[in-house]
Structure formats: C-alpha cells, structure tokens
Kinemage of the C-alpha trace (Angstrom):
@kinemage 1
@onewidth
@group {chain A} dominant
@subgroup {mainchain}
@vectorlist {calphas} color= white
{ca unk a 1} P -15.033 14.446 23.865
{ca unk a 2} L -15.096 12.920 20.386
{ca unk a 3} L -12.073 11.883 18.321
{ca unk a 4} L -13.864 13.252 15.228
{ca unk a 5} L -17.215 14.919 15.972
{ca unk a 6} L -19.532 14.520 12.980
{ca unk a 7} L -22.609 15.390 15.022
{ca unk a 8} L -21.205 18.798 15.963
{ca unk a 9} L -20.561 19.460 12.287
{ca unk a 10} L -24.053 18.324 11.296
{ca unk a 11} L -25.639 20.646 13.849
{ca unk a 12} L -24.165 23.667 12.035
{ca unk a 13} L -25.580 22.794 8.609
{ca unk a 14} L -28.415 20.317 9.083
{ca unk a 15} L -31.150 22.549 7.713
{ca unk a 16} L -29.248 23.153 4.461
{ca unk a 17} L -28.284 19.486 4.116
{ca unk a 18} L -31.889 18.429 4.647
{ca unk a 19} L -32.946 20.891 1.961
{ca unk a 20} L -30.408 19.522 -0.522
{ca unk a 21} L -31.418 15.917 0.174
{ca unk a 22} L -35.105 16.821 -0.248
{ca unk a 23} L -34.297 18.312 -3.652
{ca unk a 24} L -32.766 15.005 -4.762
{ca unk a 25} L -35.772 13.073 -3.454
{ca unk a 26} L -38.028 15.394 -5.434
{ca unk a 27} L -36.253 15.096 -8.787
{ca unk a 28} L -35.518 11.374 -8.331
{ca unk a 29} L -32.234 11.210 -10.278
{ca unk a 30} L -30.479 9.105 -7.685
{ca unk a 31} L -27.654 7.802 -9.898
{ca unk a 32} L -25.299 10.386 -11.443
{ca unk a 33} L -27.879 13.121 -11.059
{ca unk a 34} L -27.280 16.854 -11.544
{ca unk a 35} L -25.685 17.249 -8.117
{ca unk a 36} L -22.967 14.768 -9.098
{ca unk a 37} L -22.011 16.815 -12.160
{ca unk a 38} L -22.133 20.052 -10.164
{ca unk a 39} L -19.923 18.565 -7.456
{ca unk a 40} L -17.374 17.288 -9.980
{ca unk a 41} L -17.089 20.756 -11.524
{ca unk a 42} L -16.639 22.434 -8.142
{ca unk a 43} L -14.113 19.882 -6.926
{ca unk a 44} L -12.041 20.205 -10.104
{ca unk a 45} L -12.101 23.976 -9.716
{ca unk a 46} L -11.063 23.766 -6.053
{ca unk a 47} L -8.171 21.410 -6.757
{ca unk a 48} L -7.133 23.245 -9.904
{ca unk a 49} L -7.350 20.437 -12.459
{ca unk a 50} L -9.331 19.956 -15.652
{ca unk a 51} L -11.196 16.799 -14.700
{ca unk a 52} L -12.834 15.324 -11.613
{ca unk a 53} L -14.524 11.917 -11.871
{ca unk a 54} L -16.514 10.887 -8.809
{ca unk a 55} L -16.907 7.243 -7.847
{ca unk a 56} L -18.181 4.990 -5.084
{ca unk a 57} L -15.203 5.182 -2.703
{ca unk a 58} L -11.536 6.007 -2.402
{ca unk a 59} L -10.422 2.404 -2.954
{ca unk a 60} L -12.253 2.228 -6.284
{ca unk a 61} L -10.694 5.567 -7.200
{ca unk a 62} L -7.248 3.992 -6.838
{ca unk a 63} L -8.192 0.838 -8.724
{ca unk a 64} L -9.795 2.804 -11.557
{ca unk a 65} L -6.651 4.929 -11.785
{ca unk a 66} L -4.445 1.850 -12.159
{ca unk a 67} L -6.824 0.407 -14.743
{ca unk a 68} L -6.844 3.647 -16.719
{ca unk a 69} L -3.027 3.603 -16.736
{ca unk a 70} L -3.151 0.010 -18.027
{ca unk a 71} L -1.205 -1.342 -15.060
{ca unk a 72} L -1.529 -5.105 -14.831
{ca unk a 73} L 0.211 -8.503 -14.684
{ca unk a 74} L 3.979 -8.325 -14.788
{ca unk a 75} L 4.041 -4.719 -13.610
{ca unk a 76} L 5.551 -3.417 -10.372
{ca unk a 77} L 3.895 -0.606 -8.415
{ca unk a 78} L 5.964 1.058 -5.695
{ca unk a 79} L 4.257 2.418 -2.615
{ca unk a 80} L 4.762 3.197 1.056
{ca unk a 81} L 4.796 0.493 3.705
{ca unk a 82} L 2.933 2.782 6.126
{ca unk a 83} L -0.654 3.372 5.043
{ca unk a 84} L -4.150 1.907 5.135
{ca unk a 85} L -4.533 -1.452 3.377
{ca unk a 86} L -6.566 0.036 0.509
{ca unk a 87} L -3.422 1.669 -0.882
{ca unk a 88} L -1.844 -1.748 -1.341
{ca unk a 89} L -4.740 -4.064 -2.131
{ca unk a 90} L -5.651 -2.337 -5.393
{ca unk a 91} L -2.266 -3.322 -6.845
{ca unk a 92} L -2.806 -7.114 -6.865
{ca unk a 93} L -6.467 -6.510 -7.717
{ca unk a 94} L -5.303 -5.352 -11.169
{ca unk a 95} L -2.761 -8.190 -11.354
{ca unk a 96} L 0.359 -6.145 -10.569
{ca unk a 97} L 2.908 -6.676 -7.782
{ca unk a 98} L 3.342 -4.231 -4.871
{ca unk a 99} L 6.866 -3.133 -3.942
{ca unk a 100} L 6.912 -1.507 -0.498
{ca unk a 101} L 9.430 1.164 0.420
{ca unk a 102} L 10.287 2.977 3.633
{ca unk a 103} L 9.064 6.336 4.917
{ca unk a 104} L 10.642 9.592 5.950
{ca unk a 105} L 10.543 9.443 9.752
{ca unk a 106} L 9.729 13.169 10.070
{ca unk a 107} L 6.730 13.254 7.709
{ca unk a 108} L 5.557 9.599 7.750
{ca unk a 109} L 5.353 9.846 3.947
{ca unk a 110} L 7.139 7.778 1.313
{ca unk a 111} L 10.910 8.330 1.324
{ca unk a 112} L 12.282 9.368 -2.106
{ca unk a 113} L 15.682 7.816 -1.300
{ca unk a 114} L 14.151 4.451 -0.393
{ca unk a 115} L 11.951 4.686 -3.486
{ca unk a 116} L 14.871 5.184 -5.865
{ca unk a 117} L 16.787 2.355 -4.237
{ca unk a 118} L 13.769 0.091 -4.772
{ca unk a 119} L 13.449 1.078 -8.433
{ca unk a 120} L 17.130 0.350 -9.069
{ca unk a 121} L 16.915 -2.990 -7.236
{ca unk a 122} L 13.775 -3.936 -9.133
{ca unk a 123} L 15.354 -3.210 -12.495
{ca unk a 124} L 18.429 -5.257 -11.572
{ca unk a 125} L 16.363 -8.221 -10.345
{ca unk a 126} L 14.223 -8.566 -13.456
{ca unk a 127} L 11.268 -9.587 -11.272
{ca unk a 128} L 8.859 -7.278 -13.083
{ca unk a 129} L 8.447 -4.076 -15.037
{ca unk a 130} L 8.483 -0.885 -12.919
{ca unk a 131} L 5.349 0.984 -13.983
{ca unk a 132} L 4.002 3.302 -11.308
{ca unk a 133} L 4.362 4.883 -7.880
{ca unk a 134} L 1.451 5.371 -5.485
{ca unk a 135} L 2.394 8.128 -3.040
{ca unk a 136} L 0.193 8.623 0.015
{ca unk a 137} L -0.474 12.016 1.644
{ca unk a 138} L -0.534 10.514 5.111
{ca unk a 139} L -2.617 12.165 7.839
{ca unk a 140} L -3.298 15.085 5.454
{ca unk a 141} L 0.331 16.004 4.712
{ca unk a 142} L 1.316 16.066 1.020
{ca unk a 143} L 4.126 13.713 0.065
{ca unk a 144} L 7.306 15.239 -1.352
{ca unk a 145} L 5.957 15.582 -4.896
{ca unk a 146} L 8.748 17.797 -6.260
{ca unk a 147} L 11.254 15.016 -5.557
{ca unk a 148} L 8.877 12.202 -6.462
{ca unk a 149} L 8.149 13.783 -9.844
{ca unk a 150} L 11.879 13.956 -10.637
{ca unk a 151} L 12.276 10.267 -9.798
{ca unk a 152} L 9.208 9.191 -11.777
{ca unk a 153} L 10.319 11.186 -14.808
{ca unk a 154} L 13.849 9.761 -14.526
{ca unk a 155} L 12.605 6.162 -14.596
{ca unk a 156} L 9.518 6.724 -16.779
{ca unk a 157} L 6.980 5.809 -14.087
{ca unk a 158} L 3.395 6.965 -13.642
{ca unk a 159} L 2.844 9.002 -10.462
{ca unk a 160} L -0.425 8.351 -8.632
{ca unk a 161} L -1.421 10.509 -5.665
{ca unk a 162} L -3.402 8.755 -2.944
{ca unk a 163} L -4.953 11.853 -1.396
{ca unk a 164} L -7.590 10.024 0.648
{ca unk a 165} L -6.593 12.068 3.711
{ca unk a 166} L -5.295 15.273 2.169
{ca unk a 167} L -8.119 17.135 0.427
{ca unk a 168} L -7.370 20.794 1.196
{ca unk a 169} L -3.616 20.347 1.688
{ca unk a 170} L -1.134 22.059 -0.610
{ca unk a 171} L 2.467 22.636 -1.663
{ca unk a 172} L 3.414 26.222 -2.548
{ca unk a 173} L -0.263 27.020 -3.046
{ca unk a 174} L -0.916 24.063 -5.344
{ca unk a 175} L -3.664 21.830 -3.975
{ca unk a 176} L -3.457 18.146 -3.172
{ca unk a 177} L -5.105 16.181 -5.951
{ca unk a 178} L -3.115 18.015 -8.614
{ca unk a 179} L 0.357 16.480 -8.209
{ca unk a 180} L 0.164 13.086 -9.878
{ca unk a 181} L -0.529 12.037 -13.423
{ca unk a 182} L -3.727 10.992 -11.726
{ca unk a 183} L -4.876 11.532 -8.131
{ca unk a 184} L -7.560 10.182 -5.860
{ca unk a 185} L -9.413 11.099 -2.706
{ca unk a 186} L -11.975 9.605 -0.346
{ca unk a 187} L -15.171 11.055 1.067
{ca unk a 188} L -15.452 8.519 3.885
{ca unk a 189} L -17.266 10.342 6.715
{ca unk a 190} L -14.152 10.882 8.856
{ca unk a 191} L -12.106 12.475 6.056
{ca unk a 192} L -11.503 16.258 5.939
{ca unk a 193} L -14.301 16.485 3.341
{ca unk a 194} L -16.595 13.570 4.081
{ca unk a 195} L -20.093 12.519 3.121
{ca unk a 196} L -22.550 10.370 5.101
{ca unk a 197} L -21.604 7.098 3.470
{ca unk a 198} L -18.906 6.048 1.037
{ca unk a 199} L -17.625 8.179 -1.806
{ca unk a 200} L -14.484 8.980 -3.748
{ca unk a 201} L -13.088 10.969 -6.637
{ca unk a 202} L -10.327 10.952 -9.253
{ca unk a 203} L -8.492 14.066 -10.462
{ca unk a 204} L -6.431 14.492 -13.613
{ca unk a 205} L -5.485 16.955 -16.337
{ca unk a 206} L -5.294 14.133 -18.887
{ca unk a 207} L -8.363 14.006 -21.123
{ca unk a 208} L -7.842 10.375 -22.139
{ca unk a 209} L -7.453 9.157 -18.546
{ca unk a 210} L -10.564 11.100 -17.544
{ca unk a 211} L -12.638 9.556 -20.348
{ca unk a 212} L -11.459 6.062 -19.427
{ca unk a 213} L -12.334 6.558 -15.753
{ca unk a 214} L -15.786 7.916 -16.612
{ca unk a 215} L -16.371 4.845 -18.767
{ca unk a 216} L -14.969 2.304 -16.315
{ca unk a 217} L -16.919 3.593 -13.312
{ca unk a 218} L -20.076 2.492 -15.210
{ca unk a 219} L -19.154 -1.006 -16.399
{ca unk a 220} L -16.901 0.256 -19.217
{ca unk a 221} L -19.793 2.162 -20.809
{ca unk a 222} L -19.471 3.449 -24.376
{ca unk a 223} L -21.902 5.795 -26.105
{ca unk a 224} L -24.823 4.417 -24.093
{ca unk a 225} L -25.289 2.140 -21.098
{ca unk a 226} L -25.844 -0.961 -23.210
{ca unk a 227} L -22.607 -0.489 -25.130
{ca unk a 228} L -19.580 -1.691 -23.157
{ca unk a 229} L -16.239 -0.860 -24.745
{ca unk a 230} L -13.938 -1.991 -21.900
{ca unk a 231} L -14.054 -3.922 -18.644
{ca unk a 232} L -15.042 -1.676 -15.768
{ca unk a 233} L -16.653 -1.515 -12.347
{ca unk a 234} L -19.956 -0.452 -10.854
{ca unk a 235} L -18.586 2.542 -8.960
{ca unk a 236} L -20.821 5.599 -8.932
{ca unk a 237} L -21.206 8.306 -6.309
{ca unk a 238} L -24.815 8.464 -5.094
{ca unk a 239} L -26.558 11.717 -5.929
{ca unk a 240} L -27.642 12.157 -2.294
{ca unk a 241} L -24.011 11.928 -1.178
{ca unk a 242} L -23.049 14.484 -3.826
{ca unk a 243} L -25.718 16.820 -2.492
{ca unk a 244} L -24.327 16.471 1.033
{ca unk a 245} L -20.796 17.126 -0.212
{ca unk a 246} L -21.908 20.250 -2.059
{ca unk a 247} L -23.165 21.699 1.203
{ca unk a 248} L -20.100 20.610 3.146
{ca unk a 249} L -17.783 22.030 0.489
{ca unk a 250} L -19.164 25.513 1.183
{ca unk a 251} L -18.097 25.254 4.813
{ca unk a 252} L -14.848 23.418 4.117
{ca unk a 253} L -12.475 26.442 3.868
{ca unk a 254} L -13.425 27.666 7.340
{ca unk a 255} L -13.110 24.124 8.716
{ca unk a 256} L -9.637 23.856 7.203
{ca unk a 257} L -8.621 27.106 8.895
{ca unk a 258} L -9.775 25.698 12.222
{ca unk a 259} L -7.835 22.471 11.694
{ca unk a 260} L -4.697 24.513 11.137
{ca unk a 261} L -5.438 26.596 14.235
{ca unk a 262} L -5.688 23.426 16.329
{ca unk a 263} L -2.506 21.996 14.835
{ca unk a 264} L -0.595 25.167 15.703
{ca unk a 265} L -1.841 25.024 19.296
{ca unk a 266} L -0.818 21.392 19.595
{ca unk a 267} L 2.598 22.015 18.051
{ca unk a 268} L 3.389 24.947 20.354
{ca unk a 269} L 1.997 23.572 23.608
{ca unk a 270} L 2.759 19.856 23.696
{ca unk a 271} L 5.950 18.817 25.448
{ca unk a 272} L 9.351 18.288 23.889
{ca unk a 273} L 9.065 14.536 24.501
{ca unk a 274} L 6.566 14.292 21.647
{ca unk a 275} L 7.651 14.186 17.999
{ca unk a 276} L 5.178 15.920 15.662
{ca unk a 277} L 4.686 15.326 11.941
{ca unk a 278} L 6.979 17.770 10.163
{ca unk a 279} L 5.503 20.550 8.034
{ca unk a 280} L 8.151 21.404 5.446
{ca unk a 281} L 8.508 24.927 4.057
{ca unk a 282} L 5.736 25.614 1.550
{ca unk a 283} L 3.711 22.561 2.647
{ca unk a 284} L 0.244 22.790 4.169
{ca unk a 285} L -1.611 19.826 5.678
{ca unk a 286} L -5.338 19.096 5.703
{ca unk a 287} L -4.806 17.596 9.179
{ca unk a 288} L -7.087 14.619 8.683
{ca unk a 289} L -5.325 13.277 11.773
{ca unk a 290} L -2.873 14.808 14.234
{ca unk a 291} L -0.236 12.165 14.883
{ca unk a 292} L 2.673 12.178 17.308
{ca unk a 293} L 5.121 9.720 18.840
{ca unk a 294} L 7.021 9.717 22.111
{ca unk a 295} L 10.785 10.054 22.359
{ca unk a 296} L 11.212 8.259 25.678
{ca unk a 297} L 7.855 6.950 26.909
{ca unk a 298} L 6.031 4.022 25.358
{ca unk a 299} L 2.962 4.621 23.208
{ca unk a 300} L 0.814 2.687 25.655
{ca unk a 301} L 1.766 4.978 28.519
{ca unk a 302} L 0.446 7.967 26.565
{ca unk a 303} L -2.726 6.110 25.559
{ca unk a 304} L -3.376 5.097 29.168
{ca unk a 305} L -2.868 8.689 30.309
{ca unk a 306} L -5.348 9.989 27.733
{ca unk a 307} L -7.891 7.280 28.523
{ca unk a 308} L -7.763 8.143 32.224
{ca unk a 309} L -8.760 11.708 31.310
{ca unk a 310} L -11.601 10.576 29.015
{ca unk a 311} L -9.685 11.627 25.890
{ca unk a 312} L -9.992 9.338 22.843
{ca unk a 313} L -6.993 8.369 20.747
{ca unk a 314} L -6.185 6.171 17.764
{ca unk a 315} L -3.369 4.074 16.317
{ca unk a 316} L -2.721 4.442 12.589
{ca unk a 317} L -1.297 1.959 11.550
{ca unk a 318} L -0.167 -0.849 13.908
{ca unk a 319} L 0.853 -3.294 11.135
{ca unk a 320} L 2.955 -2.189 8.166
{ca unk a 321} L 1.687 -3.200 4.759
{ca unk a 322} L 4.629 -5.466 3.964
{ca unk a 323} L 3.834 -7.379 7.174
{ca unk a 324} L 0.202 -8.041 6.275
{ca unk a 325} L -0.551 -11.748 5.659
{ca unk a 326} L -2.285 -10.899 2.384
{ca unk a 327} L 0.925 -9.254 1.090
{ca unk a 328} L 3.318 -12.168 1.602
{ca unk a 329} L 4.042 -12.332 -2.151
{ca unk a 330} L 4.886 -8.641 -2.417
{ca unk a 331} L 8.378 -7.170 -2.723
{ca unk a 332} L 9.835 -4.802 -0.137
{ca unk a 333} L 12.850 -2.748 0.772
{ca unk a 334} L 13.966 -2.706 4.430
{ca unk a 335} L 11.289 -0.555 6.102
{ca unk a 336} L 12.735 0.075 9.556
{ca unk a 337} L 11.349 3.609 9.879
{ca unk a 338} L 7.862 2.487 8.897
{ca unk a 339} L 8.020 -0.348 11.403
{ca unk a 340} L 9.168 2.052 14.132
{ca unk a 341} L 6.250 4.374 13.337
{ca unk a 342} L 3.796 1.470 13.507
{ca unk a 343} L 4.977 0.795 17.067
{ca unk a 344} L 5.272 4.377 18.324
{ca unk a 345} L 2.873 6.720 16.505
{ca unk a 346} L -0.594 7.575 17.811
{ca unk a 347} L -3.249 10.145 16.948
{ca unk a 348} L -5.105 12.576 19.178
{ca unk a 349} L -8.469 14.356 18.657
{ca unk a 350} L -8.564 16.585 15.583
{ca unk a 351} L -11.693 18.073 14.086
{ca unk a 352} L -12.790 21.647 13.339
{ca unk a 353} L -15.466 21.722 16.047
{ca unk a 354} L -13.121 21.371 19.003
{ca unk a 355} L -13.408 24.224 21.497
{ca unk a 356} L -10.373 25.858 23.080
{ca unk a 357} L -11.355 24.034 26.245
{ca unk a 358} L -11.256 20.705 24.351
{ca unk a 359} L -7.835 21.513 22.891
{ca unk a 360} L -6.453 22.477 26.292
{ca unk a 361} L -7.891 19.302 27.799
{ca unk a 362} L -5.953 17.169 25.291
{ca unk a 363} L -2.773 19.181 25.838
{ca unk a 364} L -3.075 18.876 29.608
{ca unk a 365} L -3.865 15.174 29.333
{ca unk a 366} L -0.648 14.523 27.434
{ca unk a 367} L 1.440 16.810 29.625
{ca unk a 368} L 0.619 15.193 32.977
C-alpha cells in the first residue's frame, strides 16, 4: 500500500499525458509556451478569479505575493505556527519579521482569536508595522476566511491564502484560491493537483498585483525581456509541467469526489479514540492529507500498529515553526495547541486510487 500512489494515477492517464508531452516536444516552446497560458486560464476559471499567474513552485508563489504587496523590512507578517517551513521562510526572505500565532485545535488552522491577540500585542509593542496575514489551508481544509477577513479589514492588513494543500476545497461553494487579496498553491507531485516536478500558481482579482507577479516571475520584466522595471525572480512553470497539469485537471473533479468518499469512510468507521480534523458547516476539504490524533494512546503506538500491518503513515509537522532554529528572531504568541498537535497528530493513507479493500485495511489497522 502507498501513502500517496502516483503510479496508480499515472496508469489511468499515461497515454494522454504522453501525447501532451509529445506536443510540447514538437513545438519546442519549453518556457511559458501555449500550454502555460491555457493552464492559467483554466485554473483561474476553476477557482473563480480573474487572474492566475503560474510560477516555479509554491514557495516562490508566496514570496512573489509578498513582493507584489510591497512587504519588506520593518513589516510584521502574522502566520500559523503549524505548517511547512515554506510558509514562514518567505517572510524573512523579503526582509519582514514573522509573528507566529496558535491554531484552532479542531481544524489545525490559524486561530482568529490568537491572531487578533497577536495584532494587538504587536501594535502595543512597537516592534514593527503589522502588514499582512498568511493563512494556511492545512491538509486541504480552508482556514476560517470569513473571520480572518473581518480581522484583516479591521486592522488594515493584507490577507494572503497559502493554499498549497487545498486546491479543490471550498467554503459555501467558493473555491480555495479565491479568499485572500492574493492566494497561492503548489503543484508538488503529492498535492491534490500535482505535476511531475515542481510548480506553483498565484491567484488574484487585483489587476495590478497580477501584472506585478507576471513581471517579477521573469526577472522584473517590462515590455520585453531585456527591459527590467523591478527586481524579480526566475520563477516560471515549465511548459511540459503545464501540459501534464492540463491533463490531470480534466480528471481532478472525479479524484476530488473519491477523496471525499474516503474521508467519509474514515470519519464514520475509525474509533472514538481518534480525533479527526473538523469540517465546519459549509466547508469542504481537498483532503491533501487525512490527519488524526489519539485521545488516550500515544502517537507512536498508532504508528507502530500501522507499521506492523504494512500501512504507511506520516507526521506533519513534528516541529512548530516558532521552534525552528532558523526562526529564533521571530515573534510568537503562546502556541500550546500547535505544539500539542506537533506531538500528537499523524496522517494516514489518502489518495483517490485507494480501493475499498485498502480503506478497510487502514481502518482495521487502526482499530486493532
């Protein structure tokens, strides 16, 4: 059994993917070729925003977003303490200071109460200028954007959506990637919509932000590639990866349905000793990962039980961001719930090519 089975997915669409790759090899436009533009249009349409700007990876998507918002030295960016390091590292990369806040223990996402406390404390301390919030849609579940938007509007902060894990998720029918002033996603192979390498994208309804991101992903390009009107990056999605994503996007809705089917089976069948990520009313997850924690048993006891049955598992994330050595100069609220999650939470197999027999095997493995 695989934790995420990319080979099973490839087997269902290899002929069409090979055909799309061959088309790129034939026309030879390997950098920002026609497939890139086609993909950006289809992604924007799927998410329901005006602009999609593809780039080299999800980390660059976050950094480009901060750059487009002119976040830099002296600025404070608030974000969750429980996420992958990329969420945090882009903040000092643009010269700003991270301020880590706690999570909601039921959703694993950034806690609006902890966030507002941090904003108030930051303003009182005078240690920097509050400028932006990076909210993470952890494990595929959208953060509480209705509440986050109220807070950001109240304190005049930019809202950035880190949707690296949530492409396909939604709140009241509105897709992830459409909630922030600017939003990002990742096409790393293990993501809900993944390519066969690195890739990322930025989403926004703001024309000016879109134009800046398009410029900055190509060295701050102006009217032509030898005119540079701002400092940028070299961050372009390969045309071959765009071609692969175009094919995968066609199959994505049915894959998302299967992810939700698996999540429902897990939620209904796994024992009461396991705490599942909460799905609030109106919220829909992309289920990039299915993550649980034990009420009474240690995490290691569950992992040992799964391993004995040949069932893979994963720990996301064993070290909170405010505890990372590279973040020793960052600011932080008390993050007790995030630290508890880092010690208790673990993920079990989740991908749309699991059979009912596979699902039952995982359920039985955890129930023994």
